[in-house]
Backbone as CSV, one residue per row, in Angstrom:
resi,resn,N_x,N_y,N_z,CA_x,CA_y,CA_z,C_x,C_y,C_z
1,MET,0.813,-1.262,0.030,-0.068,0.056,0.027,0.827,1.272,0.032
2,TYR,0.370,2.248,-0.661,1.120,3.583,-0.666,1.066,4.408,0.662
3,ASN,2.196,5.014,0.975,2.080,5.881,2.200,3.034,7.043,1.760
4,TYR,2.773,8.184,2.348,3.557,9.374,2.100,4.953,9.294,2.602
5,VAL,5.973,9.644,1.737,7.333,9.703,2.174,7.572,11.053,3.027
6,THR,8.210,10.790,4.183,8.410,11.784,5.181,9.952,12.357,5.329
7,ASP,10.796,11.530,4.557,12.265,11.923,4.752,12.461,13.103,3.812
8,LYS,12.454,14.303,4.439,12.748,15.562,3.581,14.088,15.617,2.913
9,GLN,15.210,15.148,3.563,16.401,15.163,2.964,16.496,14.322,1.605
10,LEU,15.856,13.208,1.728,15.744,12.286,0.542,15.053,12.914,-0.575
11,ILE,13.872,13.494,-0.402,13.062,14.253,-1.340,13.803,15.328,-1.941
12,SER,14.581,16.149,-0.998,15.314,17.265,-1.525,16.477,16.804,-2.432
13,SER,17.137,15.763,-2.041,18.244,15.285,-2.839,17.828,14.712,-4.176
14,MET,16.699,14.028,-4.144,16.076,13.631,-5.486,15.719,14.720,-6.421
15,ARG,15.081,15.760,-5.801,14.679,16.965,-6.570,15.918,17.594,-7.256
16,SER,16.974,17.815,-6.503,18.133,18.450,-6.898,18.831,17.672,-7.987
17,CYS,18.941,16.428,-7.816,19.698,15.478,-8.871,18.893,15.500,-10.093
18,CYS,17.566,15.178,-10.061,16.683,15.043,-11.220,16.651,16.456,-11.880
19,GLY,16.345,17.497,-11.080,16.177,18.742,-11.666,17.375,19.303,-12.498
20,ASP,18.507,19.091,-12.074,19.776,19.293,-12.895,19.737,18.656,-14.188
21,MET,19.485,17.354,-14.261,19.401,16.649,-15.521,18.271,17.064,-16.427
22,MET,17.140,17.363,-15.817,16.032,17.910,-16.583,16.218,19.197,-17.319
23,GLN,16.891,20.211,-16.633,17.292,21.414,-17.201,18.289,21.137,-18.337
24,ASP,19.168,20.269,-18.086,20.226,19.856,-19.115,19.496,19.291,-20.355
25,LEU,18.390,18.540,-20.135,17.612,18.088,-21.216,17.005,19.085,-22.177
26,CYS,16.514,20.110,-21.535,15.875,21.293,-22.332,17.055,21.855,-23.127
27,HIS,18.160,22.081,-22.568,19.343,22.811,-23.264,19.824,21.849,-24.419
28,THR,19.955,20.641,-24.197,20.438,19.730,-25.069,19.366,19.452,-26.258
29,LEU,18.134,19.445,-26.003,16.965,19.290,-26.999,17.124,20.497,-27.974
30,LYS,17.227,21.756,-27.364,17.344,22.878,-28.196,18.679,22.902,-29.174
31,GLU,19.779,22.461,-28.580,20.979,22.398,-29.274,21.066,21.388,-30.419
32,VAL,20.495,20.191,-30.065,20.551,18.983,-31.006,19.434,19.117,-32.023
33,SER,18.288,19.450,-31.601,17.164,19.282,-32.551,16.393,20.755,-32.789
34,ASP,16.852,21.736,-32.093,16.270,22.989,-32.265,14.715,22.942,-31.882
35,ILE,14.435,22.262,-30.898,13.114,22.200,-30.269,13.147,22.986,-28.977
36,GLY,12.228,23.874,-28.802,12.020,24.626,-27.586,11.024,23.806,-26.644
37,ALA,11.522,23.815,-25.364,10.674,23.079,-24.433,10.788,23.611,-23.017
38,GLU,9.787,23.476,-22.253,9.738,23.928,-20.802,9.595,22.663,-19.922
39,LEU,10.289,22.569,-18.845,10.084,21.492,-17.898,9.515,21.813,-16.614
40,THR,8.625,20.951,-16.166,7.963,21.120,-14.951,7.788,19.877,-14.140
41,LEU,8.227,19.934,-12.791,7.947,18.819,-11.916,6.504,18.816,-11.631
42,VAL,5.804,17.658,-11.825,4.341,17.683,-11.626,3.902,16.632,-10.624
43,GLY,2.474,16.811,-10.357,1.997,15.796,-9.535,2.578,15.773,-8.223
44,SER,2.845,14.519,-7.727,3.231,14.189,-6.411,4.571,15.013,-5.957
45,GLY,5.585,15.026,-6.816,6.826,15.705,-6.463,6.707,17.149,-6.372
46,ALA,5.730,17.796,-7.107,5.646,19.259,-7.124,4.734,19.729,-5.891
47,ARG,3.871,18.932,-5.386,2.880,19.332,-4.491,2.967,18.593,-3.119
48,ASN,4.158,18.119,-2.778,4.297,17.351,-1.570,3.492,16.235,-1.331
49,LEU,3.393,15.405,-2.376,2.537,14.318,-2.398,3.272,13.122,-2.770
50,VAL,4.486,12.940,-2.443,5.343,11.845,-2.731,4.915,10.648,-2.022
51,LEU,4.487,9.665,-2.813,4.119,8.363,-2.144,5.161,7.207,-2.415
52,GLN,5.118,6.207,-1.604,5.937,5.041,-1.664,5.103,3.787,-1.357
53,ASN,5.230,2.756,-2.267,4.549,1.466,-1.928,5.482,0.585,-1.230
54,ALA,5.261,0.508,0.029,6.256,-0.373,0.884,7.635,0.184,0.788
55,ASN,8.475,-0.709,0.334,9.976,-0.441,0.106,10.230,-0.251,-1.398
56,GLU,9.246,-0.173,-2.212,9.488,-0.085,-3.662,10.119,1.345,-4.077
57,PRO,10.566,1.458,-5.179,11.220,2.797,-5.659,10.214,3.827,-5.728
58,ILE,10.674,5.118,-5.677,9.771,6.271,-5.851,10.152,6.866,-7.264
59,ASP,9.113,7.402,-7.863,9.336,8.097,-9.169,8.925,9.395,-9.102
60,LEU,9.720,10.260,-9.780,9.408,11.708,-9.914,8.881,11.928,-11.288
61,ASP,7.781,12.619,-11.391,7.215,12.823,-12.763,7.426,14.335,-13.274
62,TYR,7.814,14.307,-14.438,8.119,15.653,-15.107,7.350,15.703,-16.486
63,ASN,6.744,16.917,-16.577,6.150,17.197,-17.911,7.161,18.004,-18.754
64,LEU,7.572,17.485,-19.935,8.299,18.319,-20.877,7.355,18.880,-21.955
65,LYS,7.040,20.250,-21.690,6.145,20.871,-22.552,6.823,21.433,-23.930
66,ILE,6.374,20.837,-24.946,6.892,21.440,-26.290,6.315,22.756,-26.553
67,VAL,7.135,23.795,-26.760,6.518,25.046,-27.092,6.958,25.581,-28.490
68,ARG,7.944,24.979,-29.050,8.314,25.379,-30.417,9.115,24.191,-31.133
69,SER,8.645,23.944,-32.396,9.182,22.878,-33.159,8.898,23.189,-34.627
70,ASP,9.811,23.039,-35.517,9.451,23.184,-36.959,8.696,22.014,-37.443
71,ASP,8.765,20.952,-36.748,8.025,19.731,-37.118,7.278,19.180,-35.882
72,TRP,5.882,19.069,-36.090,5.145,18.656,-34.799,4.680,17.085,-35.045
73,ASP,5.332,16.396,-36.029,5.107,15.014,-36.001,5.444,14.353,-34.772
74,CYS,4.482,13.568,-34.200,4.616,12.999,-32.936,5.819,11.984,-32.863
75,LYS,6.018,11.201,-33.741,7.173,10.252,-33.739,8.423,11.073,-33.733
76,TYR,8.527,12.048,-34.642,9.710,12.863,-34.675,10.097,13.529,-33.348
77,ILE,9.101,14.115,-32.744,9.310,14.816,-31.412,9.770,13.788,-30.371
78,LYS,9.081,12.652,-30.308,9.421,11.580,-29.332,10.833,11.151,-29.473
79,GLU,11.173,10.859,-30.722,12.540,10.402,-30.959,13.588,11.448,-30.715
80,CYS,13.306,12.653,-30.990,14.293,13.820,-30.660,14.475,13.911,-29.189
81,VAL,13.430,13.839,-28.398,13.458,13.950,-26.926,14.251,12.705,-26.413
82,ARG,13.870,11.572,-26.883,14.514,10.312,-26.356,16.126,10.313,-26.643
83,LYS,16.452,10.831,-27.751,17.970,10.838,-28.130,18.584,11.853,-27.234
84,SER,17.942,13.086,-27.077,18.607,14.201,-26.250,18.656,13.715,-24.770
85,PHE,17.594,13.024,-24.244,17.675,12.541,-22.851,18.738,11.473,-22.600
86,ASN,18.957,10.582,-23.642,20.003,9.682,-23.493,21.387,10.294,-23.266
87,ILE,21.536,11.406,-24.249,22.803,12.149,-24.191,23.049,12.719,-22.827
88,VAL,22.060,13.220,-22.123,22.130,13.855,-20.932,22.399,12.752,-19.841
89,LEU,21.645,11.689,-19.857,21.765,10.607,-18.983,23.196,9.943,-18.958
90,ARG,23.742,9.694,-20.124,25.118,9.222,-20.291,26.039,10.192,-19.645
91,LYS,25.864,11.552,-19.862,26.791,12.534,-19.345,26.862,12.377,-17.739
92,HIS,25.700,12.063,-17.159,25.628,11.961,-15.780,25.924,10.586,-15.268
93,GLY,26.278,9.646,-16.126,26.664,8.231,-15.672,25.442,7.477,-15.526
94,TRP,24.321,7.794,-16.207,23.148,6.846,-16.079,22.968,6.112,-17.402
95,ARG,22.201,5.021,-17.281,21.937,4.217,-18.553,20.778,4.937,-19.396
96,ASP,20.705,4.505,-20.657,19.654,5.181,-21.482,18.251,4.889,-20.953
97,CYS,17.310,5.794,-21.323,16.046,5.720,-20.766,15.253,4.546,-21.576
98,GLU,14.099,4.287,-21.071,13.188,3.327,-21.758,12.025,4.130,-22.262
99,ASP,11.663,3.751,-23.436,10.450,4.394,-24.141,9.250,3.589,-23.723
100,SER,8.405,4.126,-22.820,7.061,3.408,-22.544,5.996,4.118,-23.256
101,LYS,4.757,3.730,-23.094,3.624,4.187,-23.779,3.460,5.794,-23.668
102,SER,3.481,6.367,-22.430,3.249,7.772,-22.250,4.369,8.519,-21.639
103,SER,5.608,7.992,-21.524,6.776,8.551,-20.887,8.029,8.004,-21.336
104,LEU,9.143,8.609,-20.936,10.433,8.112,-21.029,10.948,7.872,-19.485
105,THR,11.382,6.662,-19.229,11.638,6.301,-17.936,13.148,5.897,-17.705
106,THR,13.695,6.386,-16.557,15.085,6.155,-16.346,15.297,4.961,-15.536
107,GLU,16.504,4.472,-15.395,16.842,3.453,-14.447,16.713,3.961,-13.040
108,LYS,16.767,3.049,-12.074,16.593,3.388,-10.602,17.904,3.701,-9.998
109,ARG,18.035,4.669,-9.203,19.209,4.976,-8.406,18.839,5.366,-6.956
110,CYS,19.897,5.419,-6.073,19.660,5.748,-4.666,20.869,6.575,-4.169
111,PHE,20.577,7.186,-2.940,21.688,7.859,-2.331,22.103,7.120,-1.128
112,PRO,23.106,6.307,-1.138,23.477,5.219,-0.137,23.697,5.999,1.239
113,ARG,24.238,7.131,1.189,24.528,7.838,2.571,23.197,8.420,3.173
114,ILE,22.207,8.492,2.428,20.884,9.035,2.893,19.867,8.031,3.155
115,SER,19.659,7.098,2.096,18.525,6.123,2.248,18.814,5.044,1.260
116,ASP,18.210,3.877,1.515,18.322,2.835,0.552,17.300,2.878,-0.437
117,THR,16.329,3.799,-0.280,15.166,3.902,-1.278,15.628,4.320,-2.694
118,GLU,15.290,3.580,-3.667,15.543,3.884,-4.981,14.578,4.777,-5.605
119,PHE,15.069,5.480,-6.618,14.113,6.470,-7.339,14.489,6.479,-8.796
120,SER,13.440,6.979,-9.575,13.622,7.071,-11.001,12.891,8.362,-11.472
121,MET,13.068,8.600,-12.707,12.411,9.739,-13.368,11.508,9.308,-14.512
122,ASP,10.378,9.855,-14.545,9.449,9.703,-15.638,9.239,10.987,-16.354
123,VAL,9.535,11.063,-17.681,9.246,12.245,-18.417,8.297,12.124,-19.433
124,CYS,7.261,12.863,-19.172,6.004,12.895,-20.088,6.055,13.949,-21.165
125,ILE,5.952,13.844,-22.345,6.034,14.931,-23.311,4.661,15.484,-23.504
126,VAL,4.467,16.791,-23.322,3.014,17.388,-23.419,3.061,18.722,-24.222
127,CYS,1.891,19.085,-24.563,1.763,20.415,-25.262,0.448,20.939,-24.784
128,ARG,0.079,22.194,-25.035,-1.058,22.808,-24.691,-1.749,23.423,-25.848
129,ASP,-3.149,23.540,-25.906,-3.681,24.044,-27.025,-4.143,25.522,-26.566
130,VAL,-4.831,26.182,-27.431,-5.143,27.601,-27.082,-6.085,27.801,-26.020
131,GLU,-6.861,26.716,-25.490,-7.757,26.767,-24.357,-6.979,26.221,-23.018
132,ASN,-5.650,26.133,-23.150,-4.836,25.753,-22.133,-5.063,24.322,-21.734
133,LYS,-5.502,23.499,-22.522,-5.720,22.010,-22.122,-4.374,21.373,-22.436
134,TYR,-4.077,20.262,-21.583,-2.798,19.431,-21.746,-3.128,18.306,-22.730
135,TYR,-2.097,18.002,-23.514,-2.171,16.853,-24.352,-0.816,16.153,-24.052
136,ARG,-0.982,14.759,-23.939,0.127,13.921,-23.721,0.527,13.097,-24.995
137,LEU,1.785,13.032,-25.242,2.297,12.300,-26.520,2.311,10.783,-26.147
138,ILE,1.516,10.218,-26.847,1.394,8.668,-26.608,2.075,7.897,-27.708
139,HIS,2.793,6.829,-27.321,3.382,5.895,-28.302,2.835,4.508,-27.995
140,ARG,1.737,4.168,-28.844,1.120,2.854,-28.710,1.895,1.784,-29.470
141,LYS,2.708,0.937,-28.874,3.617,0.136,-29.545,2.973,-1.041,-30.156
142,ILE,3.554,-1.345,-31.334,3.107,-2.655,-32.046,4.461,-3.295,-32.500
143,GLY,4.975,-4.228,-31.670,6.232,-4.893,-32.012,7.405,-4.064,-31.623
144,CYS,8.160,-3.681,-32.583,9.505,-2.911,-32.338,9.261,-1.359,-32.389
145,ILE,10.269,-0.642,-32.182,10.154,0.871,-31.960,9.814,1.484,-33.410
146,ASP,10.089,0.760,-34.472,9.731,1.424,-35.780,8.271,1.403,-36.081
147,PHE,7.520,0.585,-35.405,6.079,0.489,-35.683,5.276,0.981,-34.422
148,GLY,4.014,1.086,-34.717,2.999,1.647,-33.564,2.500,3.058,-33.913
149,ASP,1.555,3.453,-33.101,0.835,4.730,-33.351,1.440,5.766,-32.338
150,TYR,1.649,7.004,-32.865,2.158,8.149,-32.082,0.989,9.176,-32.269
151,TYR,0.531,9.662,-31.117,-0.567,10.685,-31.174,-0.639,11.544,-29.909
152,TRP,-1.251,12.631,-30.008,-1.475,13.561,-28.853,-2.850,13.149,-28.129
153,ASN,-2.779,12.837,-26.953,-4.026,12.513,-26.223,-4.380,13.512,-25.011
154,LEU,-5.576,13.827,-25.074,-6.093,14.931,-24.115,-6.013,14.400,-22.762
155,ALA,-5.289,15.052,-21.858,-5.343,14.684,-20.437,-6.624,15.009,-19.751
156,PRO,-7.233,14.252,-19.018,-8.571,14.524,-18.518,-8.591,15.707,-17.655
157,GLU,-9.661,16.605,-17.964,-9.887,17.829,-17.254,-8.683,18.597,-16.735
158,SER,-7.823,18.768,-17.712,-6.462,19.442,-17.165,-6.621,20.948,-17.208
159,LYS,-7.600,21.464,-17.821,-7.678,23.004,-18.030,-7.559,23.702,-16.656
160,GLN,-6.644,24.710,-16.716,-6.430,25.627,-15.500,-6.239,24.695,-14.203
161,LEU,-5.350,23.739,-14.286,-5.100,22.826,-13.174,-4.526,23.623,-11.958
162,ASN,-3.454,24.327,-12.308,-2.717,25.045,-11.257,-3.675,26.039,-10.563
163,ARG,-4.536,26.675,-11.237,-5.561,27.668,-10.724,-6.434,26.937,-9.608
164,LYS,-6.866,25.743,-10.047,-7.826,25.013,-9.201,-7.005,24.521,-7.928
165,ALA,-5.836,24.070,-8.222,-5.027,23.639,-6.924,-4.807,24.798,-5.996
166,ASP,-4.479,25.991,-6.468,-4.211,27.128,-5.545,-5.431,27.546,-4.894
167,SER,-6.651,27.331,-5.546,-8.008,27.745,-5.083,-8.283,26.775,-3.873
168,ILE,-7.966,25.502,-4.086,-8.108,24.502,-2.968,-7.340,24.855,-1.781
169,LYS,-6.118,25.237,-1.993,-5.156,25.714,-0.888,-5.692,26.819,-0.147
170,ARG,-6.210,27.883,-0.828,-6.596,29.065,-0.185,-7.860,28.786,0.697
171,LYS,-8.585,27.818,0.274,-9.863,27.497,1.123,-9.394,26.458,2.272
172,GLY,-8.141,26.125,2.407,-7.727,25.262,3.535,-8.170,23.792,3.307
173,LYS,-8.351,23.465,2.052,-8.830,22.051,1.887,-7.766,21.120,1.185
174,TRP,-6.517,21.491,1.397,-5.465,20.776,0.709,-5.267,19.341,1.261
175,GLU,-5.612,19.213,2.549,-5.488,17.938,3.199,-6.472,16.896,2.500
176,LEU,-7.545,17.394,2.097,-8.554,16.467,1.271,-7.800,15.995,-0.040
177,VAL,-6.960,16.734,-0.648,-6.347,16.310,-1.776,-5.267,15.283,-1.401
178,ARG,-4.545,15.343,-0.273,-3.570,14.473,0.184,-4.323,13.040,0.534
179,ILE,-5.477,13.106,1.153,-6.203,11.967,1.426,-6.772,11.211,0.313
180,GLU,-7.366,12.016,-0.736,-7.954,11.464,-1.787,-6.973,10.836,-2.876
181,TYR,-5.783,11.597,-2.915,-4.713,11.180,-3.820,-4.205,9.829,-3.434
182,LYS,-3.868,9.735,-2.098,-3.393,8.382,-1.584,-4.381,7.266,-1.791
183,LYS,-5.741,7.619,-1.495,-6.654,6.633,-1.710,-6.901,6.155,-3.201
184,LEU,-6.776,7.114,-4.108,-6.890,6.825,-5.510,-5.731,5.958,-5.954
185,LYS,-4.504,6.281,-5.589,-3.330,5.588,-5.939,-3.380,4.063,-5.368
186,ASN,-3.930,3.999,-4.263,-4.105,2.584,-3.741,-5.177,1.724,-4.345
187,LYS,-6.111,2.513,-4.794,-7.366,1.961,-5.558,-6.656,1.284,-6.798
188,TYR,-5.971,2.026,-7.630,-5.404,1.565,-8.860,-4.398,0.537,-8.721
189,LEU,-3.682,0.569,-7.498,-2.700,-0.507,-7.152,-3.422,-1.848,-6.837
190,GLN,-4.475,-1.731,-6.055,-5.198,-2.993,-5.845,-5.823,-3.619,-7.029
191,CYS,-6.158,-2.734,-7.958,-6.791,-3.375,-9.248,-5.764,-3.663,-10.238
192,ASN,-4.492,-3.543,-9.868,-3.290,-3.853,-10.843,-3.497,-3.050,-11.982
193,ASP,-3.877,-1.834,-11.942,-4.156,-0.820,-13.075,-2.824,-0.081,-13.229
194,HIS,-2.210,-0.110,-14.250,-0.812,0.578,-14.543,-1.090,1.686,-15.645
195,ASN,-2.378,1.940,-15.903,-2.605,2.964,-16.900,-3.021,4.276,-16.505
196,HIS,-2.768,4.568,-15.150,-3.071,5.841,-14.488,-1.775,6.302,-13.736
197,PRO,-0.903,6.945,-14.552,0.413,7.402,-13.991,-0.054,8.584,-12.832
198,SER,0.933,8.862,-12.038,0.605,9.848,-10.955,0.082,11.113,-11.274
199,PHE,0.521,11.698,-12.376,0.048,12.911,-12.815,-1.462,12.992,-13.143
200,ILE,-1.812,11.807,-13.776,-3.327,11.646,-14.172,-4.132,11.552,-12.954
201,CYS,-3.640,10.771,-12.025,-4.394,10.679,-10.678,-4.504,12.046,-9.998
202,TYR,-3.401,12.785,-10.004,-3.455,14.113,-9.380,-4.385,15.030,-10.130
203,VAL,-4.527,15.038,-11.462,-5.520,15.761,-12.198,-6.838,15.401,-11.759
204,GLU,-7.187,14.085,-11.679,-8.431,13.604,-11.402,-8.848,14.141,-9.846
205,VAL,-7.927,14.011,-8.961,-8.238,14.299,-7.497,-8.407,15.797,-7.520
206,VAL,-7.623,16.649,-8.005,-7.697,18.117,-8.051,-9.020,18.599,-8.573
207,ASN,-9.454,17.919,-9.685,-10.735,18.392,-10.291,-11.885,17.949,-9.349
208,ASN,-11.783,16.791,-8.827,-12.908,16.254,-7.946,-13.056,17.196,-6.673
209,ILE,-11.941,17.522,-6.028,-11.917,18.353,-4.881,-12.399,19.705,-5.210
210,TYR,-11.894,20.286,-6.266,-12.308,21.686,-6.699,-13.775,21.763,-6.966
211,ASN,-14.278,20.870,-7.606,-15.797,20.826,-7.937,-16.547,20.614,-6.816
212,SER,-16.110,19.769,-5.807,-16.849,19.629,-4.485,-16.834,20.897,-3.730
213,CYS,-15.782,21.578,-3.706,-15.628,22.873,-2.816,-16.486,23.898,-3.441
214,ASN,-16.826,23.894,-4.727,-17.546,24.979,-5.364,-18.930,24.593,-5.681
215,GLN,-19.446,23.438,-5.119,-20.828,23.183,-5.226,-21.656,23.942,-4.202
């Protein structure tokens, strides 16, 4: 079952280590492929909602928002990001990332002097439309990497997400988010449902709590 991580030194070290590489990714992506992108730590890592299932590894979720590209072909963008990310990972002594359906995932590491808890990074490629809605880049694989479908998929009810989260905090209801987020993550864990990454769970909870507070 999931429980909140309380080791502040561990969380701080994770954010620092991963944040440095993520900034390097944006720089490398621009240099190598001339693609402009902005990076954001999202969901659990950004909102003090870091959960751990027993002694299993922790993942930090990042959204890499594409803001400028001469070519918006989904496969092209995914491959450019993957190649740039691997350049950065190798420079920092990490292995190449894995290309999953909705993100690029790193190997697991730990800080032996701080904790035995392992952690990894998940980078989701996103963009926004004129209505400020988020779309995730999805790679539905069929066999090898040269086959499959690449497309932008609308994230559920993601419009003005930060505004809603801030509104919940101002109303003193953030503890409800913590309770419901943990409950939802454990619900999907018990159902063996791996199609709801942390950011999607966070979006669902924030929208539910926001709508409840405004009824």
